ZAVOKE-821864 format. One line per 3 residues: their letters; for each residue y, z, x of C-alpha. Coordinates in steps of 0.1 Angstrom, whole numbers. Each point is the difference from the previous one (the first is absolute). Layout:
BEGIN
a> Y Z X  ...
// end
This chain:
BEGIN
msd> 111 -68 72  27 -13 19  28 -28 -18
rqp> 2 -13 38  -18 -34 3  -19 -9 9
ltl> -24 21 -12  -27 10 25  -38 4 -16
lcl> -27 16 19  -34 -10 -15  -34 9 13
asy> -29 -17 -5  -30 14 18  -17 -32 -14
ekg> 11 -35 -1  17 -2 -39  33 -3 -19
haf> 12 -37 17  16 -6 -30  16 33 0
lqe> 14 -6 38  9 -34 -10  22 9 -32
akk> 15 36 17  13 -28 27  12 -23 -24
qga> 19 26 -18  13 9 33  -10 28 13
hvl> -10 4 39  -36 4 -3  -18 23 24
llt> -38 -3 1  -20 29 14  -43 -10 1
sls> -32 11 14  -2 -9 42  -36 -17 -10
lrg> 14 -28 -24  23 -6 30  -5 -40 7
kar> -24 -3 -35  21 8 -29  22 -33 -6
wpa> 29 20 -13  27 -28 -16  24 -14 26
gai> 38 7 -4  -6 27 -25  -4 26 25
det> 30 15 24  -21 21 19  -38 8 4
fym> -9 32 15  -39 11 7  -16 34 -4
pdv> -30 8 15  -34 1 -22  -34 11 -7
dnv> -13 -24 -28  36 -8 -11  11 37 -3
wnr> 30 17 18  5 31 17  24 17 -24
edt> 17 21 26  4 -28 19  11 -23 -27
lks> 31 31 -9  11 1 35  -3 -40 7
iah> 22 -1 -33  26 26 9  5 -17 33
lar> 8 -36 -13  24 20 -25  23 11 27
etr> 11 -35 6  -13 -19 -30  17 11 -37
idg> -31 -2 -24  7 0 -37  -31 1 -16
iva> -37 -3 10  -29 -15 -21  -36 5 1
lde> -18 -37 -5  -32 13 2  -19 34 -19
fdq> -4 12 34  33 1 9  13 15 -30
eia> -5 37 14  15 -5 33  32 -17 -16
atl> 8 28 -20  -2 24 29  23 -22 17
rah> 22 -2 -29  5 39 3  7 0 36
lcl> 25 -23 -2  12 9 -36  -4 -32 -10
pgl> -4 -13 -39  -29 -7 -15  -33 15 -10
det> -2 38 13  -30 14 16  -13 20 -32
tar> 7 -34 -25  -25 -20 33  -25 21 -6
rfr> 0 3 -40  -8 -42 7  -28 3 31
dkl> -19 34 -10  -20 -6 -28  -7 36 -5
ymr> 37 5 -4  11 -28 -21  -30 7 -21
nta> 9 38 -7  41 -8 1  -8 -28 -29
hla> -27 27 -21  31 27 1  20 -32 -16
gir> -26 -3 -27  -11 -28 7  -37 -9 -3
vpe> -20 -1 34  -38 1 5  -10 29 3
fvg> 1 13 38  -1 29 28  8 1 32
lln> -25 11 28  22 28 12  -23 28 -15
nas> -35 4 -8  -5 14 -29  24 -23 -17
vge> -19 -27 8  -32 18 -14  20 7 -35
fvq> 10 -38 3  -32 -15 5  -16 28 -26
rvp> 26 -12 -25  2 -38 2  -29 -21 1
ppw> -9 -21 27  6 -26 12  29 5 19
vlk> 20 -15 24  13 12 34  31 -10 14
prl> 20 5 31  33 15 -8  17 -23 24
mag> -14 -30 4  9 -34 -18  -16 -20 -29
aig> -38 5 0  -6 12 36  -25 23 3
ikk> -4 7 -34  -38 12 -11  -17 1 -33
iys> -15 34 -1  -33 4 -26  -12 38 5
pde> 11 31 11  -27 1 27  16 -38 12
lws> 37 14 0  -9 38 16  -20 -28 26
vvn> 32 -20 12  23 32 -3  -19 20 26
tmg> 2 -29 27  37 2 -3  9 30 18
dqq> 37 4 3  7 -37 -18  -13 16 -34
sff> 35 15 -9  14 -40 3  -24 -13 -33
lle> -2 4 -34  -26 -4 -27  10 -13 -30
qyv> -17 -8 -32  -13 -35 -4  15 -22 -33
pgn> -18 -33 -5  26 -24 -9  24 -31 5
vch> 25 6 33  34 -9 -8  36 -3 21
vdc> 37 0 -8  16 -14 31  40 9 1
ilw> 34 2 12  22 22 -2  38 5 3
dgk> 24 37 -5  -31 15 -21  -9 -25 -19
ivf> -28 -24 -4  22 -38 0  -32 -17 4
kia> -40 5 -12  -29 -23 -7  -36 14 -10
say> -34 -15 13  -37 8 -2  -28 -4 24
grp> -32 -17 -7  -21 24 19  10 36 8
pmd> 15 -2 41  -25 22 7  -29 -13 -10
vsh> 10 -33 13  9 18 35  -34 20 4
ggg> -24 -26 -15  17 -35 7  9 -29 -26
vft> 27 -17 -14  34 20 -2  23 -6 -25
tsi> 31 7 -24  17 -18 -30  35 10 -16
lpr> -6 15 -31  13 -18 -31  39 7 -8
gsd> 6 21 -25  -33 14 -8  -6 31 -12
leq> -18 6 38  26 -15 25  27 28 -24
eli> -23 31 4  -1 -9 37  33 -9 3
een> 12 36 -18  -24 17 18  7 -14 36
arv> 42 14 -4  -18 36 -9  -23 -4 32
lta> 34 -13 23  26 26 -18  -31 31 12
lhh> 2 -13 31  33 -3 7  8 -38 8
vrg> 25 -16 -3  10 -25 21  -23 -29 17
ash> -36 -15 -14  -26 18 -13  -42 -12 -10
tef> -13 27 -21  -38 -3 -15  -12 13 -28
ivs> -35 2 -17  -5 -12 -39  -31 27 -10
ret> -28 -27 -13  -13 26 -24  39 11 -14
gei> 21 -24 7  22 29 16  23 -8 32
yfl> -8 18 30  21 1 32  -16 -6 31
esa> 28 -2 31  33 -13 5  17 -16 32
arv> 34 -4 7  -3 -34 15  -6 -34 -12
gga> -36 -2 -5  -27 -17 22  -28 -26 0
hia> 26 -27 -11  7 21 -30  38 -17 7
dlv> -10 -32 5  -16 1 -34  31 15 -18
eaa> 22 -22 18  -26 -27 -16  7 10 -36
sgl> 37 17 7  18 -21 23  14 33 15
nlw> -19 6 35  -5 37 5  8 2 35
aew> 32 -18 0  15 22 -31  -8 34 19
arv> 21 -13 26  26 -8 -21  -1 32 -15
ets> -1 16 34  29 -19 11  22 9 -34
sae> 22 27 -8  21 17 -21  28 -26 5
spy> -20 -27 4  -27 8 -29  -35 -19 -1
svg> -9 -17 -31  -32 -22 -5  6 -40 -1
atk> -16 -22 -29  -39 3 -8  -24 -19 -16
dhy> -27 13 -23  -30 -24 13  -37 11 6
aal> -20 7 32  -33 9 14  -9 10 37
ivs> -33 -6 10  -12 10 32  -36 1 17
lsk> -21 7 34  -13 -38 7  -37 -8 17
qeh> 18 -28 12  25 0 29  25 -21 -10
pdl> -7 -8 -37  10 -30 -13  21 2 -35
say> 3 -32 -7  -19 -3 -34  24 26 -12
ndp> 27 -23 -7  9 8 -33  40 -2 -6
evi> 4 33 -4  -12 15 33  32 4 19
wrm> -15 16 30  -26 5 26  -13 25 21
dem> -1 -14 41  -21 25 13  -35 -3 18
hhv> -26 14 -17  21 7 -39  5 -22 -33
gmi> 28 8 -13  27 -17 -23  27 4 -28
las> 1 -17 -38  32 -3 -17  8 -12 -33
pdh> 23 9 -27  -31 -1 -24  -20 34 4
dri> -28 -12 -19  -3 -31 25  2 25 30
aal> -29 19 -15  -26 -26 -5  7 -18 32
rdd> -2 37 19  -34 8 -16  -14 -35 10
ylk> 10 2 39  -9 35 -1  -38 -6 -7
rva> 5 -30 21  13 16 31  -28 25 -4
eef> -26 -26 1  15 -23 28  15 26 23
sav> 0 37 -8  -18 15 31  -22 31 -12
lpp> 8 31 20  -36 9 20  -18 29 -13
aer> 11 31 25  36 -7 -16  -9 3 -37
pth> 2 28 -24  -34 19 -1  7 0 -34
// end
């Protein structure tokens, strides 16, 4: 990046997120530009004072035309020096990489960004590096898919290659069901992969990287797999794992191997693993070169005192002459609880233990974060609250939206 000041960062956000990143980048002296979706104009509440200029791209369901975006930013760059491009949302990663390549800027290149966006490319890269992954096959060649379903017993998981989280994921229970689905895909077939279903507990490691090194990491475990909550409803929860435990250390080691294989060297990451219920083996599921969603950044901040969005901004505004370093952190424990609510404005006043440090304020949602230096206290309180939230608030998906098995 240029040594001239102020540093100019172009932040891409097709969805509203990353407020703390924008605020911290501005605090660090950057000139902050925001490119966002035209459909958000007048709706998104971007942080006042943190953005120097805002530009809007026409969109269809928050998706921008790639060629139009490239031409627009190239035109902007004629008169405005851009030093760095940051994708605040998962779906902006690829266009950000294209823009960096076109403007000859540092950061995730198009190949590296594809490793983090494309679940098939991601798995293949990890597999070639000797990292344990569920058995998988891309829906590229029917004979290869046929061989896979003969060799790997069902159930399987059908996944879009380029979506985020649990979006579009479907559990498949037989070859007939699989081919019935595949035969409806048409030209979209090659954009999916089929994966062995591994029953177990899903965990995640959240990181900050600087100069090729992981300088901050924290490991957590979901209560129920996010896919199960997304498809069947119920209460979502994730909690910080006991520090120094065997599982925490194994996850941190596997996470480092994954990020090395995927060639992530600078910024934030959110990586998920599944711990097999049968064998205890750890399987890599997926990784994102960004801050995790679903209020995971709030969970991490409650436990460590570190805001991942703000730290990412500090990374992006640091340089070889003024390198990034992590500030003081704490080793507390935290649990996040979120659920759809039957009530439009749920009353959480009865959840009043002193460990409750944050409550969600969103219609038809219940959410809270518990934090304490005592792991056992958080675990006990989380389990009690989970039961109460499920009984008092949790919305049940209508039959048409439930999984069939």
